[in-house]
N, C-alpha and C positions, 0 to 999 in steps of 0.2 A: 397538416402533417402528412407524410407518406410512410406507410409501412413498407417493408421490403417486398418486392414481388416474388412470386414462387420461383422465378428463374434465378433469383439470388440465393437459392437454398444452400449452397456451400458455405455461405457466411452467416446463416441464420443463427448459429450457436455462438457467434462472435458479436454480431451487431443486433441489438434489440430493436432499434428504431432508426429510420433515416428520414431527414427533413428535406424540404425545398430550402435553398439557401442562396445568399448573395455574399459577395466579398467586398472588401474596401482596402484603403491604404493603411500602412502601419508597419511596425517592426516584424510582424508575422504575416505580412500580406500574402494571401493565397495559400497559406499553410493549412493542410488538411489535418484536423484534430478530431479524435473520438473522445467522448467523455463517458465515464462510468455511469451506469443507469441508476445511480443514487444521487446524481448531481442534477439539479433542475435546469432546464432550458425552456425558453418561452415557446418553442415550436414543437416540442415533443413531450410525451408523457414521461414521468419519472416514477418508476415502479419498485426500485430496489429488488427487482426480480419476483415480486409477490403479486399474485392475482388480486389481492386486496387493494392494491394501488394501480390497477390496470388503467383506470380512467383519471389518474392523478395528473392533471394538466392545468395548473393554476396560472399559466401564462406569464411566468416570470423567469428571468435568468438569475442563477446564483452569481454573486459577485465575481467568482473565479471565471465564469463563462463570459460575463460582461467585459472583463479585462482582456480575455482572449479575442472577443469580437472587436473591441475597440482597437486592438493591435493588428487587425486585419485577418485573423485566423478564420477558417471556414469550419464550423462545427458540422461534420458530415454524418454524425449519428451518435447513438448511445451504445456503449459496449455492455455485453452481458456480464454478469457477476455471480458469485456465490450468493444465493438468496439471503437477503437481510445481512449481507456482508459476513456470512458464516456465524451469525450470533443467535440463530433460532434453536439450534440443536447441537449437542455434543457429537452427534453422528452426521452432521451436515456434510454434503458432498461438494468439494471445491469445484467451482466452475459450473455448478448446476443451479438453475432457477426454474420455477414453474412457468415463468414468462418466456425465458430464452432457451430452455433446454440445457444440454450438456456441452460446454465448451471443451475442446480437446487439445492436448498438447501437440503442436505440429511436428515435433521430433519423433513422437510415437503416440498414435491416437489411443492406445490402450493405457497410457499413463496420464496422470493428473496435470492440468495446467496450473495447479495450486490456486490460491485465491486470497482474498475475495476479488481482487482486480484481474480476474482471469481473462475476460474478453479484451481488456485494455492491453495486457501484455502480449497475448497471442496476435492481436491485430498488428502490433508493431513488429513482432517477430516475423510474420509472413509478408510484411511490406504493404499491408493494406493502408496504413498511414505511417508517417514518420514519427509522430508523437501522439500519445494518448494521456488522458488524465485519469489517475486512479485515486483511491483513498486508502488510508491505513489507520487501523487502531492498534494492531500488533501483527506485523508481517504481511499485510494485505497488499502492499506495493512490492516489497523486497522479495518475498517468496515467489510470486508469479514471474517477476522480472528475472530472477535467478534461474528458475527451471525452464524458462522459455528463451534463455540466451540473450537477454537485452539488459539495458540500463534502467534501474529504478531508483528514485530518490524520494525518501520521506523527509520533508523539511522539519526544522524546529517547529513544534506546535506553537501557533501564534504568528507564524510568518505568512500564512495563507488563510484567507477567510473560510469559515465553515458554514456561513449563512446559506440557507436553502439547499443544504446537503442532508440527506436522510441520515440521522445520527446514530451512534452507539454511545460514545463517551466524550463529553466536553473536555475531559482531562487528557485524552490520548488521540482523538480523531484529528486527521489532517488530510488535505488533498496534496497531490504531488505528481510530477511528470514521470512518464515511462517513455523511453526513447531508444534509438539504436546507438547513440553516442552520448557521452557526458556533455559535450558541447551543446547538442540539441536540448538536452534536459536543462542546462544552465540558461539557455536563451529563453525557454518557456518559463522557467522559474522567475526570471527577472520581470516578466510580464505579469504573472499571476500573484506575486508577492505584494503585500501592502496592507495597510490598516483598513479596517471596516468598522464603522461605528456600531453596527449591529452585532459584532462579535468582540466582546471585551478582551478576549485573549490576544487579539491582534493590535492592541494599543501601541506597542513598541515597534510594530513591523515597519512602518515608514522610516523610522530612525535607524533601524537595523539593516534593511535591505540594501544591496549594492548591485552593480552590474555584474552578475555572476559569470557571464561569458568573459568579460574583460579581466576578471580575477583568475581565470584559468592560466596555469603555468606548467608547461610540459616538463620543466625542470624542478618542480616543487618537491620531488622526492629526495633530492640531494640534501643530505644532512638532516632529513626529517626522522625523528625518533618515533617508531610505530610499535605499539604494544600488542603482542600476540595473546589473545585470550585463551591460553592453554586449558583453562578450567572448563571450557566447553568443547574444545576441538576433539577430545576423545569420544564425543557423542556422535560424530559423523561416520559415514561409511569409510572403509579402508581406501577406496578409490578417491573420495573427496579429500581425505587427509593427504594422500600422495600428491594430488593436484595442488593442494595448499602449500606443501613443501616446495613444489616447483615455483609457485607464485612468490614465496619468500626469497628464493634464489634470484628471481627477476627484480624484486624490490631492492635487494642488496646490491645487485648490479647497477641499479639506477641511483645508488648512493644513499639509500635509506639505512638507518640503524635499527635493527630489529631487537626488541626487548621482550624477553619471555616473562609473562605474567602467569604464574601457576596457581595462585590463591584467589578464589572468588571473593567478591565483596561480602561483608558481613550480612547475614540474613538473605543471601542469594537464593537459598532453597525455599524460603518462605514467600518469595515474590509471587509465585503462581497463585497461591491461595488468596493473598491480598488483592492481586489484580482482578481475579474473577469476582470478588465481592464488589470492588469499585465498578467494574463493567456492568454488573447486574443492577446495582442501584442507579447508576447514571443512565443506563438503557431505559429503564422505566420512566425516569424523570424527563430525559431528553427526547425520547420518542413520543411521549404524550404531548410535549410542547410542540414538536414538529407536526403531529397529526392535527393538533388544534389550529395550526396555521394554514391548513389546506382547505379546499372548497368542500363543504359537507355534501353537496350534491354529487361531487365526483368521488369523494372518499367517505363512505358511510361509517367506516371503522374509525372511531374518533379517539380510541385509547388502546393501550396494549391489551387490556382485557377484551376489547372488541376484536382485536386481531386474533387472539387465542381462540375465541368463539368462531370466528370466520374460518380459521384453519381446521378446526374440529369438524366443521360442516362441509368442507371442500376436499373431496377425495384426491384431487390432483395435487394438492399441497402436501398431503400426508402419506402418499404412497411409498416414498423412499426413506423418509426419516421423520421424526417427531418434532416436538417443540419444548424439550425439557428446559432449555435456557430461558425461553419466554416465560414459562411457568415459574421458574426460579426468580426471574426479574420481577414478575408481578407480585411475588410474595415479599419483596423488600419494603422497607418502611420509610424511604425518603432520604433526602440528603442531610437531614438533621439527625438521623439515626446514628448512635455512637459507633456501631460496628462499621458503618461506612466511613465516618469521619476518621476513625482510627486506621482503617485499612488504607485509605488514601494517603494519610500522613506518613504511615510507615512505608508503604510501597514507594512513594516518591522519594523519600529520604534514602531508602536502601538502593534505589536504582540511580538516582541523581547525585546529590551531594556526597553520600557515602558509597556510591557505586562508580559511575563513569567518572565523576569529578575526582574522587579520591584515587582511583586507578591511574588516571592520567597524571595527577600532581605527584603522587608518591613515586611513580616510575619515570617522571619527567618525559612524557610522550605527548605528541600532538594529536594522536588518533589511536583508536583501538581497531584491530583487524581480526577477522576469522572467516572461514567459509560461511556464506550466507545460509546454505542448507545443502543437503546431499541431493542426489538425483531425484527426479520426480518419481513418486511411488505409483503403483498400478491402480487402476480404477476398480479392480476386483476386491470386494470387501473381505473375501476369504483368503486373500494373498497376504503372506507375512512380510512382504516387501513394503514396509511402512516408511513414513518420513523419518529421517534420521538427522538430528541436529538442527539448531536454529540460532541465529545471532540476533534476533529481533527484540527480545523481551526487555533488556535494559534500556535501550533507546526508546522503545515504545512507551514504557511506564514513565521514564524521565521526561519524555517529550523532546528528546534531542535528535539531531540529524543522523540519518543512516542512508548510506549509498551502497548499492550493489552494482558491480561491474563484471562482465563475463570473465571467468577465470580459467575455464577449461571444460573437460567432459568427464563424467562419471558413467562408465559403461555406455558411451554413446549419447548420454543425456547432458545438456548444459548445466553448469553450476557457476555460481558467482562468488566474488570476493567482496566482503563487507568492509566499509570504512565508517567508523562511528566516532563522533566528536561531542564536544560540550555544547551547551545551549548557545545559539546564534553562531556556531562555527560552520555554518552551511557553506560559505565560500571556500574555506580551507579544505573541507571534506571533498567538495566537488573537484577542487584543483588536484588533490592527491590522487583521486580516482582517475581523473583525466590523464595525469602523468603515467599512471600504471597502464591505462588503456592504450595510450599512444606508444608505449614501449612494447607491449605484448601483442596487441591486435588479436585477441583470443576469440572474438566472435565469429562464428560460422553460421550462415542462415540455415534454416531447416531444409530438409531434402525437397519439399514440395515447391520451394522457391528457387531452387538451383537449376 
């Protein structure tokens, strides 16, 4: 493996590792792809941004990487991320890891790239690669894609394998593409989607996947009924709301019927509490299982408890924020614990069958829409310019598809439009986003690439 040379310093906060590589024939022949540094590749370490995993090189490709390579893609490196995918601390810094440092937003270096797939989104935004692979548990693909002015797609959970990806939650985790266009995202999704015997969640993937590029239809908005999630739109900045109204005008002009949905799903306000309980319980279980699969000579930290002890003893890990979420996860009692079982059942029902599904069926719509988030907030912890609004939670908890497409600018910073659908509605959601993208062409590259 090759680490980046010192002369590559401008990209060191975006790329964590760079390998020697070869290419071959296939659907993606010669396509340069970055993968997030929580996805295993045989030729580079996989650290999740943590010094505890700095030597984690078990010499295996995650199935998603295998599929990319077999299609001819060139894995040119590992993208920096928010350490542990933003699950170590309630005060974690998006785009920062002890391994990779701080990834910065190319539209304004003083503002966040969001996370946790920060390096993946920034690399695509600046044209370093046309496509990168991110992962999402809740917002980790869609938020960085939105604030860096690119396309991000979180597939239905179970469409893409999670094997050999450093986990948070088997209920919510998925890998997905980040690209400059919906078409590119669809091409890559067609390659990486599919069943994996080692990941039971993907049992239906082979039967459900289609050629996502072939399914794109620039006219798909004509006659499509889209539900506006007004119950969250009021949480966004004034500028983001104004851009959203402009997007609604464009959607209507393309033939879409816009349906106002003012009432949230039942138990909507309880979702956050249930979700964090699920994530904490599954983090302990799933991360312990992952660590047990690594080489003990490379990864001496074999459990979450070991990671906590490692961080306490390593000043470079703790100088900016703590590990409150790790501590909370370690205190959980396992997947048989009633509080976990109840939280997962209630959260999934409220977000899925009684959430997205009911909103769509009651209002007779084929997708739900909202701004993805407001402009990127500043990196200054003392600044009151915090993140405002997010469309990710319902789709994240339900495990349903969520696409963000560039929508416009909020005080000079990019913002995206979210399209959310039901389980296995991936092709339709991509097609609707593609139709909007083709009509509006809202993406503008950041200044440093112009």
